[in-house]
C-alpha positions, -999 to 999 in steps of 0.1 A, spaced: -179 126 -43 -162 151 -19 -133 172 -31 -102 178 -9 -111 214 0 -146 204 13 -132 174 31 -106 195 49 -131 222 58 -154 196 75 -128 172 90 -125 168 128 -87 169 122 -77 185 90 -40 178 97 -46 141 100 -68 140 70 -42 159 49 -15 134 61 -37 104 51 -44 119 17 -8 125 10 4 92 24 -21 67 10 0 39 -4 -27 13 -7 -32 17 -44 5 18 -51 11 -13 -30 -15 -32 -49 0 -23 -82 35 -32 -71 23 -65 -57 5 -74 -89 37 -67 -109 59 -87 -86 36 -117 -89 36 -117 -127 73 -110 -133 92 -127 -104 97 -163 -94 79 -177 -64 101 -191 -36 74 -205 -13 84 -241 -16 121 -243 -6 136 -273 11 168 -269 29 189 -301 37 213 -296 66 240 -322 72 255 -325 106 
């Protein structure tokens, strides 16, 4: 495992690495998606009847 200080010291672009470390939302998105699936209704099968 590499800590933040060592990673930044050896990165080609420390600025880009720091941005990615600070803005990594993949874990947060997975948690939110799992909560939404379990608590909210699913609206994937909606039929809309339009009368002319």
